[in-house]
C-alpha positions in Angstrom: 0.0 0.0 0.0 2.9 2.4 0.8 4.4 1.8 -2.6 1.1 2.5 -4.3 0.7 5.8 -2.4 4.2 6.9 -3.3 3.6 6.2 -7.0 0.4 8.2 -6.9 2.2 11.1 -5.2 5.0 11.2 -7.8 2.5 11.0 -10.6 0.8 14.3 -9.6 3.9 16.3 -8.6 4.0 19.9 -9.9 7.0 20.9 -11.9 9.0 24.0 -10.9 11.9 25.7 -12.5 14.5 27.5 -10.4 12.1 27.3 -7.6 9.3 29.0 -9.5 6.1 27.1 -10.4 4.9 27.1 -13.9 1.4 27.2 -12.6 1.1 28.5 -9.1 -2.5 27.7 -8.6 -2.1 24.1 -9.7 1.1 23.7 -7.6 -0.6 25.0 -4.4 -3.5 22.7 -4.9 -1.3 19.6 -5.5 0.9 20.6 -2.6 -2.1 20.8 -0.2 -3.3 17.4 -1.3 0.0 15.5 -1.3 2.5 17.5 0.8 5.0 16.9 -1.9 7.2 19.6 -3.4 9.0 19.5 -6.8 11.8 21.9 -7.4 14.5 22.3 -10.1 17.4 24.5 -9.3 20.1 25.7 -11.8 23.6 26.0 -10.4 26.3 28.4 -11.6 29.3 26.8 -13.3 31.9 25.4 -10.9 35.0 23.3 -12.0 34.8 21.5 -8.6 31.3 20.0 -9.1 30.3 20.7 -12.8 26.7 20.5 -11.4 24.2 22.2 -13.6 20.7 21.3 -12.4 19.3 19.5 -9.4 15.7 18.3 -9.5 14.2 17.4 -6.2 10.9 15.4 -5.9 10.5 15.2 -2.1 7.8 15.1 0.5 7.8 17.2 3.7 10.0 14.7 5.5 12.7 14.9 2.8 11.9 11.5 1.3 11.7 11.1 -2.5 14.0 11.2 -5.5 16.7 13.6 -6.5 18.2 13.9 -10.0 21.4 15.8 -10.7 22.7 16.8 -14.1 26.1 18.1 -15.1 27.6 20.8 -17.4 29.3 19.3 -20.5 32.9 18.5 -21.5 33.6 17.8 -25.2 34.6 18.8 -28.7 34.6 17.6 -32.3 34.5 13.9 -33.0 34.5 11.6 -36.0 31.4 9.4 -36.4 30.2 6.9 -39.1 28.1 9.7 -40.5 31.0 12.3 -40.6 32.2 15.0 -38.3 29.9 15.8 -35.3 30.2 17.8 -32.1 30.2 15.7 -29.0 29.6 16.5 -25.3 29.9 14.2 -22.3 27.4 14.8 -19.5 26.7 12.8 -16.3 23.5 12.4 -14.4 23.0 11.1 -10.8 19.7 9.6 -9.5 19.5 9.5 -5.7 16.9 7.3 -3.9 15.8 9.0 -0.7 12.8 6.8 -0.1 12.4 3.6 2.0 11.9 1.4 -1.1 14.2 0.2 -3.9 13.6 1.9 -7.2 14.1 0.6 -10.7 15.8 3.1 -13.1 15.2 2.2 -16.7 16.8 4.7 -19.1 16.7 4.3 -22.9 17.4 6.5 -25.9 16.3 5.9 -29.5 18.5 4.9 -32.4 17.1 7.6 -34.6 18.4 11.2 -34.6 16.5 13.7 -32.6 15.6 16.7 -34.8 15.5 20.1 -33.2 15.1 22.4 -36.2 14.1 20.7 -39.5 14.8 24.0 -41.4 18.5 23.9 -40.5 18.8 20.1 -40.2 20.0 20.5 -36.6 19.8 17.2 -34.9 21.3 15.2 -32.0 22.0 11.6 -30.9 22.1 10.3 -27.4 24.3 7.4 -26.2 24.9 5.8 -22.8 28.3 4.1 -22.5 28.7 1.2 -20.2 31.6 2.8 -18.2 31.0 3.5 -14.6 30.8 7.2 -13.5 31.8 8.0 -10.0 32.1 11.4 -8.1 35.9 11.2 -8.0 35.9 11.5 -11.9 34.1 14.9 -12.0 37.3 16.9 -11.9 39.1 14.7 -14.5 39.4 15.3 -18.3 36.2 14.2 -20.0 34.9 13.0 -16.6 37.3 10.1 -17.0 35.5 8.6 -20.0 38.0 7.0 -22.4 37.8 5.6 -26.0 34.7 7.7 -26.8 35.3 7.7 -30.5 35.5 3.9 -30.6 32.3 3.6 -28.6 30.5 6.0 -30.9 31.7 4.1 -34.0 30.3 0.8 -32.7 27.0 2.2 -31.4 26.1 5.2 -33.6 23.1 3.5 -35.2 21.9 1.6 -32.1 19.5 2.2 -29.3 21.2 3.0 -25.9 20.1 2.1 -22.4 21.0 2.0 -18.8 19.2 -0.1 -16.1 19.8 -0.1 -12.4 18.0 -1.0 -9.2 18.8 1.7 -6.6 18.4 0.7 -3.0 17.1 3.2 -0.3 19.6 6.0 0.4 21.9 4.9 -2.5 22.4 6.4 -5.9 23.3 5.6 -9.5 25.6 7.8 -11.6 26.1 7.4 -15.4 27.4 9.1 -18.5 25.4 10.4 -21.4 27.2 11.2 -24.7 25.4 13.9 -26.8 26.3 14.0 -30.5 25.3 17.2 -32.3 25.0 18.2 -36.0 24.3 21.9 -35.9 23.5 24.8 -38.3 26.6 26.8 -39.4 25.3 29.8 -37.4 25.0 27.7 -34.2 27.9 27.9 -31.8 26.9 24.6 -30.1 26.1 25.8 -26.6 24.0 22.9 -25.4 22.5 22.1 -22.0 20.8 18.9 -21.1 19.2 17.2 -18.2 17.2 14.2 -17.1 13.9 15.0 -15.4 10.9 13.1 -13.9 7.2 13.5 -14.6 5.2 11.0 -12.7 7.1 7.8 -13.4 8.3 8.9 -16.8 11.8 10.1 -17.5 12.4 12.9 -20.1 15.8 14.1 -21.3 15.8 17.8 -22.1 17.9 19.1 -25.0 18.4 22.9 -24.8 20.0 24.7 -27.7 21.0 28.1 -26.3 21.5 29.6 -29.7 18.3 28.7 -31.4 16.3 28.8 -28.1 14.6 25.6 -29.2 14.2 22.9 -26.6 13.3 19.2 -27.0 12.0 16.8 -24.4 12.9 13.2 -25.3 10.9 10.4 -23.6 13.7 8.4 -22.0 12.2 5.6 -19.8 10.9 5.4 -16.3 11.6 5.2 -12.6 9.4 2.7 -10.7 9.2 1.4 -7.2 10.2 -2.3 -6.8 8.0 -4.8 -5.1 
């Protein structure tokens, strides 16, 4: 019964950006009914943490799920389809509930089109390498042989699955490949966010001001 209630609460969480609700009336109503608070904070750049956003989906006792997303590291890269830009990001999912959760992340094999007029598109890949906090300050977040991995997986779907026990976390890499318009300087921000049980990966092109939310799997409570 406790798990069912938790799932229901997460399903009707309000979404806030930088602490400000997109719909104050709806947020207040949901908060009164559930006593849950959803908040997404954007951090200023720091070489010590590289932390860009932290999304908290917590109740009044501090129990729930936290998702952290990083700033990028990257540059040009050769792919089977030619020269692309690449950026390595990391995300961290923290389980602050009393129940194990199942993280099921997946990205499509097809390119993700942002602007059809300029043929701007992206691809998302999840390498199998393990990301840990001690790698944050290292070159490329410690991810090696990126071009080899991209060559082998460019046309494939990509996924990451993990059961996260209470008060534990899972940290993983995401490689973003970008094919941009000539006028686009390639300033990209990304992040994994939760809506109910559904995960969405946000692609934010700061030049074109066009964002894309990519359905990317789910987080569910384990029996």
